[in-house]
N, C-alpha and C positions, 0 to 999 in steps of 0.2 A: 432730401425729400421727406416730407412729413405725411403720415397716413393715419386714418381713423377707421376702426373696424367696429361697426355696430352689430351687436349680437342679441337676438330675440328668440327665446324658446316659446313654443306655442303648442298647447294641447286643447283641442276642441274650442277654439276661440273665434268661430265664424261670426258671432254677433259683434265682436269688438276689434278684430284684427285690422279692419279697414281704416278705422279712425287712427289706430296706432301707426300704421304705415304712412298714412297721409301726413301726420305730424312729423314723423321721422324724415320723410322725404323733404319736407320744408326745412328742417334743421340741417340736413345734408346740403341742400341748395344754398342756404345762408352761409354755411362754412366754406363752401367752394367760392362763393362770391367774395368773401373776405380774404381768402387765401388761395389765389390761383395756383394751380399745380397740386393742390391737396388731393391725395388718393383717398377716396372714401368708398367703403363697401358696406352693404347691409346684408346680414345673413340671418335667415329665419330657419330655426330648427323645428321641423314638424314632428312632434313626438307622439306617436300612437294616436294620431287624429282619426276620429270616426265620423266627423261632420265635413262640411264643405270648406274648412280652413285651407287645405292645400290648393283647392281650385282658386280661391280668392287670392292667396299669396302669389300664385303664378301669374296673376294679372299685373303684378308690379315688377319693376326692374330691380329685383333683389335676387340673391342667391338662396335657393331653397334646398334644404337637406331633410330627408325623411329617415327617422329612426323609430324603433319600437321599444325604447327603454322604459317609458313612463316614469321618468326620473329627471327632475329639473336640473340636478347637478350634472348629470351626464349630458343633457341637452345643451347646457351652457358650455360645458367643456368641449364637446364636439364642435359647437359653433365657433368658439374662439380658435380652436386648432385649424379649422377649415379657413376661417377668415384670415388669420395671420399667415397661413401658408401661401395664400394668394396675393399677399401684399409685398411689393418690391420696395421695401424700406427697412432700415435698421430697427431692431426691436426697441431701442431706446428712443427712436423717433416715431414709434407707432403707439397710438392710443386706442385702448379697448373701451368702448362705451356700451354698457349693458342696460337693457330695460325689459319690460314684460309686454306680452301681447294685449293686455287689457289696459294699457297705459297710454296717455297722451303726453308728449314731450313739448316744451316750448320751442320757439324758433331759434333761440340762442343756446339751446341745450348743448350742442357740440362746441360752438365757439367759446363758451365760457370754460369748458373743460380744457380746451386747447390752450387758452390763456394761462390756466393754472399749470398745465404741462410745461409751457414755455418758462414759467416762473420756477421750475424745478420740482413741482409737486409730482408724486408718483401714484397717489391714491386720492380719489375724490369721493366723499360720501355725500350724496345729494339727498334732499328731502323729498317726501312724498305726501300728497294730500289726497283724501278720498273725494270722489265725485259726490258733492253734497246732495245731488238729486236722488241718490240712492239711500240717504240717511234720513232719520226722523229729524224734525226741527230741533229737538232737545240735543240729539247727538251732534248735529252740525254746530250748534251753539257751543257745546262743550269743546269740540275740536278747535273752534276759533279762539275760545278763551284760554286754551292751554298751549297754543302754538303761536309764537310771536315772530314775525318776520325780522330777519337780521340776527336771530339767536338760534341757529340750528343746533339741535341736540346731539348730532353726530351719530344717530342711529344708522344701522346698516340695512340697506334695502337693495335687493337685486334689481328692482325696477328703476333705480337711479344710482348706478355705481360705475365709476370710471377708474381705469388703472393703466399704467404704462406697461407695454408688452414685455419689456425686459424684466421689470419687477414681478410681473405675473409669472413668468417662466422660472425666475429664481425661487419664488415661493412655492413652486410645484403645481400651480394652476388650481382650478376649482375641483374639489373632490366629488366623487359620484354619490352624493347624498340626496335623498328624496326631499329633504327640507333643511333649511339653515345652511345651505351650501355657501351662500354669500358671507355669512358670519364666519364660517370656517376659513374661507379665503382671506378675509380681512385679518383674522387672527394670525394666519401664516405670514401675511405681508408685514404685520407689526413685529413679528418675531425676527424678521431680517432687517428691521430698522428703516422702513421706507418713510418718506416724508408724506404726510397725509393732511387733508384739508376738508373740513365740513362746510357745506355751502347750501344756502337756500335760494341763491340767485337763479338757478336753473331748475327750480322745483317742478316736479311732474304731477299730473293728476291721474290717479289710478281708479279702477272700479271700486265702488263702495259695497260690493256684494259681500255677503256673509259666508258663502260657500265657495271656496277657491279651488285651485288646481293642485295645491299641496296642503297636507294636513295642518301644518303649523305656520302658514304664511300670513300675509297681511289681512286676508279675509277672516282668519281665525282671531286675529287681534281685534278687528272691528267688531266681531261677534261678541267677544268678551266685554269690550267697552260698552256696547249697546245693552247687554244684559245688566251690567252694573248700573248704567244710567236709568234703565227701565225700572229697576228695583228701588232706586233712590226716591225718597219722598219729594214731591214738588213743593218748593218753598211757597209760603203764603204770600200773596201780593201785598205790597205796601199800601197803606191807607193814606 
């Protein structure tokens, strides 16, 4: 039996959680269509939510857990533990797919990762692109000019990260860090010699906001890039 456990931490994401769960449900349905008998669960960890995120999440056929850690590492760790405990499959046959509550995943998000799992890969580093509607035209143009399809950089993003459950357990799981918990996990996985693969085939779209839910997350990166672009002189038009 093969299983996939999708884990999503959420802190005050009422405005975006609906589109995230819509996309994840489509990805789960696609995976079940292609692999009958696949066990697939979606776990949302509601971490110290003060808005209507819990109400919205409970409208979906997902597992919802409430904690008050206000810590993304803890939220991911609790979600993975809960999801894997409820899966009746061997750890080596269980895939953990992580994303964020402000992210939209493509329809083949899960199936692509399962293909890599079947090929012997233990860790998949997926690419992320911002919602260009949230960026200035110059910022969006810069992103397109510096990111080329088919050449993933291999950066670590908790919004698009997959790992075999047996490798996750051997590496000690995600640490309770308020930021860069995904990087710490990948570092531990590399230390035990897992087979990894970087891919942009299942690229996700995440919010282009500049104020995120963690101090040093993707939003902070976008804010720094925007400041740099905004300060750069505009090239004179060609005559």
